[in-house]
C-alpha positions in Angstrom: 101.8 127.2 -63.2 101.4 129.7 -66.1 103.1 130.1 -69.6 105.9 132.2 -67.9 106.7 129.8 -65.3 106.6 127.0 -67.4 109.1 128.5 -69.9 111.2 129.7 -67.1 111.6 126.2 -65.9 112.3 124.9 -69.1 115.3 127.3 -69.3 116.3 126.3 -65.9 116.3 122.8 -67.1 118.6 123.4 -70.0 120.8 125.3 -67.8 121.0 122.0 -65.3 121.5 119.8 -68.3 118.4 118.0 -67.5 116.0 116.4 -69.7 113.4 118.8 -71.3 110.2 118.5 -73.3 111.5 120.7 -76.3 114.8 122.3 -77.2 114.4 125.9 -75.9 115.0 128.8 -78.2 116.3 132.1 -77.1 116.8 134.5 -79.5 118.6 138.0 -79.5 118.2 140.4 -82.5 117.6 144.0 -82.2 118.4 145.4 -85.5 116.8 142.4 -86.9 113.2 142.9 -85.0 113.4 146.4 -86.5 113.7 145.4 -90.4 111.6 142.5 -90.2 108.9 144.7 -88.7 109.7 147.3 -91.4 110.6 149.8 -88.8 113.1 152.7 -89.4 116.0 152.3 -87.3 115.9 155.9 -85.8 112.4 155.1 -84.7 113.5 151.8 -83.3 116.0 153.0 -80.9 113.8 156.2 -80.0 110.3 154.8 -79.6 110.6 152.1 -77.0 106.9 151.1 -77.0 107.4 150.5 -80.6 110.5 148.7 -80.5 109.0 146.6 -77.4 106.0 145.7 -79.5 108.1 144.7 -82.6 110.4 142.3 -80.7 107.7 140.7 -78.8 105.8 140.3 -82.0 108.9 138.5 -83.8 109.2 136.3 -80.6 105.7 135.1 -80.6 106.0 134.2 -84.2 109.0 132.1 -83.5 107.2 130.7 -80.3 110.4 131.6 -78.5 110.8 130.0 -74.9 113.0 133.1 -73.7 114.5 136.0 -74.9 118.1 137.7 -74.3 116.7 141.4 -74.0 113.2 143.0 -74.1 114.4 146.5 -75.5 117.8 147.7 -76.7 119.4 151.5 -76.8 122.9 151.9 -78.8 123.6 154.5 -76.1 124.5 151.5 -73.8 127.4 150.8 -76.0 129.1 154.0 -75.5 129.2 153.5 -71.7 130.7 150.1 -71.9 133.7 150.9 -74.3 134.2 154.7 -73.5 133.5 155.5 -76.8 131.0 157.5 -78.9 128.3 155.8 -80.7 127.1 156.7 -84.4 123.2 156.8 -84.4 120.9 156.6 -87.1 118.9 159.8 -87.6 121.7 161.6 -85.7 125.2 161.1 -87.2 124.0 158.3 -89.9 121.0 158.1 -92.0 117.7 157.3 -90.7 118.0 153.7 -91.3 121.6 153.0 -91.1 122.9 150.5 -88.4 124.3 152.1 -85.3 128.1 151.9 -84.9 130.5 152.0 -82.3 133.5 154.7 -82.9 136.9 153.8 -82.2 138.9 155.7 -84.5 140.8 157.6 -82.3 141.9 157.6 -78.6 139.0 159.0 -77.0 140.3 158.4 -73.6 144.0 159.6 -73.3 146.8 157.9 -70.9 146.5 160.8 -68.5 143.1 159.9 -67.6 144.3 156.8 -65.6 145.8 159.2 -63.1 142.4 161.0 -63.0 140.7 157.7 -62.3 143.1 157.1 -59.1 142.4 160.6 -57.8 138.7 161.1 -58.5 137.6 157.2 -58.0 136.5 155.0 -60.9 132.5 155.9 -60.5 133.2 160.0 -60.6 135.5 159.7 -63.4 133.4 157.6 -65.7 130.4 159.8 -65.0 132.3 163.0 -66.1 134.2 161.0 -68.8 131.0 159.7 -70.4 129.3 163.2 -70.1 132.1 165.0 -71.7 133.4 162.5 -74.2 130.5 160.0 -74.7 127.7 162.4 -76.0 126.3 162.2 -72.2 125.0 159.0 -72.7 123.8 158.3 -69.2 121.0 161.4 -69.9 120.2 160.0 -73.0 119.5 156.3 -71.4 117.2 157.9 -69.2 113.9 157.3 -71.5 115.2 153.5 -72.0 115.8 152.8 -68.5 112.3 154.3 -68.1 110.5 151.9 -70.5 112.1 148.7 -69.1 109.4 148.0 -66.6 106.3 148.6 -69.3 108.4 146.3 -71.5 109.4 143.6 -69.0 105.6 143.0 -68.2 104.6 142.8 -72.0 107.1 139.8 -72.1 106.0 138.6 -68.9 102.2 138.9 -69.8 103.3 136.7 -73.2 104.9 134.2 -71.4 108.3 134.8 -72.2 111.2 135.2 -69.7 114.3 137.2 -70.3 117.1 135.4 -69.3 119.8 138.3 -69.5 118.7 141.6 -67.1 121.9 143.4 -67.8 125.9 143.3 -68.8 128.8 142.6 -66.7 131.5 144.2 -68.4 135.3 143.5 -67.5 137.9 146.4 -67.1 139.6 145.2 -69.8 136.8 146.0 -72.3 136.4 149.4 -71.0 139.7 150.6 -71.8 140.4 148.7 -75.1 137.5 150.6 -76.2 138.5 154.1 -74.7 142.0 153.9 -75.4 141.6 152.2 -78.8 142.7 148.6 -79.0 146.1 148.8 -80.2 147.2 151.6 -78.0 145.5 149.8 -74.9 147.6 146.7 -75.6 151.1 148.2 -77.0 151.2 151.3 -74.6 149.1 150.4 -71.5 149.0 146.7 -70.8 152.3 145.8 -72.4 154.3 148.5 -70.9 152.3 149.8 -67.9 150.9 146.2 -66.5 151.3 147.3 -62.6 149.3 150.6 -63.2 146.6 148.6 -65.2 146.6 146.3 -62.3 145.9 149.1 -59.7 143.1 150.6 -62.0 141.6 147.0 -62.9 141.4 146.3 -59.3 139.5 149.9 -58.6 137.1 149.1 -61.4 136.2 145.5 -60.4 135.9 146.6 -57.0 133.3 149.2 -57.9 131.6 146.9 -60.3 130.9 144.2 -57.9 129.1 146.5 -55.6 127.1 148.1 -58.4 126.3 144.9 -60.1 125.0 143.2 -56.8 122.6 146.0 -56.3 121.4 145.8 -59.9 120.8 142.4 -59.4 118.4 143.2 -56.5 117.0 146.3 -58.1 116.1 144.1 -61.2 115.2 140.8 -59.4 117.6 139.4 -62.3 117.1 135.6 -63.8 120.6 136.0 -65.6 123.1 138.1 -66.8 125.8 138.3 -69.6 129.4 138.5 -68.5 131.0 139.8 -71.7 134.1 138.7 -73.9 134.5 140.4 -76.8 138.2 141.7 -77.0 139.5 139.3 -74.6 139.6 136.2 -76.6 142.4 134.4 -77.9 142.1 135.5 -81.4 143.4 138.8 -79.7 145.2 138.4 -76.5 147.5 135.5 -75.4 146.2 133.0 -72.8 148.7 134.1 -70.3 147.4 137.9 -70.7 143.8 136.5 -70.4 144.7 134.6 -67.1 146.4 137.6 -65.6 143.9 140.6 -66.6 140.7 139.1 -67.7 140.2 135.6 -65.7 140.0 137.3 -62.4 137.1 139.6 -63.2 135.2 136.5 -64.9 135.5 134.8 -61.8 134.6 137.3 -59.5 131.5 138.0 -61.7 130.7 134.4 -61.7 130.9 134.0 -57.8 128.8 137.0 -57.6 126.1 135.4 -59.7 126.1 132.4 -58.0 125.8 134.0 -54.6 122.9 136.1 -55.7 121.3 133.0 -57.5 121.8 134.7 -60.9 122.4 132.8 -64.0 126.0 133.8 -65.6 125.9 133.9 -69.2 129.4 133.9 -70.6 128.7 136.1 -74.0 131.8 135.0 -75.9 132.2 136.5 -79.3 135.0 135.6 -81.8 137.1 132.5 -81.1 137.2 131.1 -77.8 138.2 127.5 -78.7 141.8 127.8 -76.9 140.5 129.0 -73.6 137.7 126.7 -73.2 139.5 124.7 -70.6 139.7 127.7 -68.3 135.9 127.2 -67.6 136.3 123.8 -66.3 137.3 125.5 -62.9 133.5 126.6 -62.8 130.9 124.4 -61.1 128.9 122.2 -63.7 125.3 123.0 -64.5 125.5 126.6 -63.0 126.5 128.7 -65.8 125.7 129.2 -69.9 128.3 129.3 -72.5 126.8 131.5 -75.4 129.1 131.3 -78.5 129.0 132.6 -81.9 130.1 130.7 -84.6 133.7 131.1 -84.6 134.5 129.1 -81.5 134.4 125.4 -82.1 131.2 124.2 -80.3 131.5 120.8 -80.5 135.0 121.3 -78.9 133.2 123.0 -76.1 131.1 120.2 -75.6 134.0 117.8 -75.7 136.3 120.0 -73.3 133.5 121.1 -70.5 131.7 117.8 -70.8 127.6 117.2 -70.9 127.0 119.0 -67.9 127.6 122.4 -69.2 124.7 124.3 -70.9 125.7 126.0 -74.3 123.7 128.7 -76.2 124.0 129.1 -79.9 125.1 129.1 -82.6 123.4 129.2 -85.8 125.9 131.3 -88.0 124.7 134.9 -89.0 125.9 134.5 -92.6 123.8 131.2 -92.7 120.6 133.2 -91.2 121.3 135.9 -93.9 122.5 133.8 -97.2 121.2 130.4 -96.8 118.0 128.6 -97.4 115.6 127.2 -94.6 116.5 123.9 -95.4 120.1 124.5 -95.1 119.5 126.2 -91.5 117.1 123.1 -90.6 120.0 120.8 -91.4 122.6 122.7 -89.4 120.6 122.9 -86.3 119.5 119.1 -86.6 123.1 118.3 -86.9 124.2 120.5 -84.2 121.8 118.8 -81.6 122.8 115.5 -82.9 126.5 116.3 -81.9 126.1 118.5 -78.6 122.6 117.8 -77.5 119.8 117.3 -76.9 120.0 118.4 -73.3 122.0 121.2 -72.0 121.4 123.4 -75.4 119.5 126.4 -76.1 119.3 127.6 -79.8 119.9 130.9 -80.8 121.9 132.8 -83.4 125.8 133.2 -83.0 125.6 136.4 -81.3 122.6 138.9 -82.8 120.5 137.6 -85.6 122.0 139.9 -88.4 119.7 142.7 -89.6 119.5 141.1 -92.9 118.6 137.8 -91.9 115.8 136.1 -94.0 112.6 135.8 -91.6 112.0 132.1 -93.3 115.3 131.2 -92.0 115.0 132.5 -88.3 111.6 130.5 -88.5 113.3 127.6 -89.5 116.0 128.0 -87.0 113.4 128.0 -84.0 111.1 125.4 -85.7 113.7 122.8 -86.0 114.9 123.1 -82.6 111.0 122.8 -81.6 110.3 119.8 -83.4 113.8 118.0 -83.0 112.6 115.7 -79.9 109.2 114.7 -81.0 110.7 114.2 -84.8 112.9 111.4 -83.0 110.5 109.5 -81.0 
């Protein structure tokens, strides 16, 4: 068994909440990888060989056991939120951060009727071409570069546990319509129309994601939750408009033997009990530092894997000993089994490299230090 297979089995053991030889570290931090390698952001998002080498170099420095992606393009964001993305070297300074633009209603209410007439696939293709900088065309070099990037990580023994993102219908439209307009004018005023549109999108996505799993030989996927947590919408609205997609995506993953990773930004503490409906030892809760991670362990029990959750602000502003103490206490409280250590969401672009190393080293040394 080679290093790749050993690390993949380590991650699968953590998923199954079984005893492991060491606590796995599975980072994600695209802009951080650029900054730590002193690469201008404009070059990082356009030269994918350069970006992959930078990503891999940092994973090797951390002795990472897995990764959440091998390369990244911010053009993906516009396809996920039906919005334009301001890019370094295009709309912004050469070394500025990319930014999703939601300053107006990129999508109009009458577009819902166009979706019903054209079908989601045809409408989405036209809309992105006309209103989202023709992102699919700009993404062609990214998709072309993926096989070589995956091979470099494979050769280095580092599995990628997130091969693509499954996005709910809710997320598409709250981006394209803008959050306030979508919630007030669409979801609250036109719920029957939203159900009709959501059903169309979900049916299409399930077919598309099934094929993507086959084409990419996916190990795992993100099921994204950004605007759908209880900080923004009510639990009843979540149950009605979001959970059906979460459940359908989870069921598809289990059918296809792909790991469902619920990537949940913002606070999900009030909705943790919903995930008790899913089978234990089959999915990952990927939390940022806004969700009460200890409450997650309490609610879901010892047989659900949790990925996270070193806070972004700690990686940027604290000292290595503070990060080490946080990771140790976290593993004392929710581990050691069924845990993968990472930042809360992405490692911030201005994180201190010594803090990121402290996060990884503390996790890796945790079990041996307690023998």
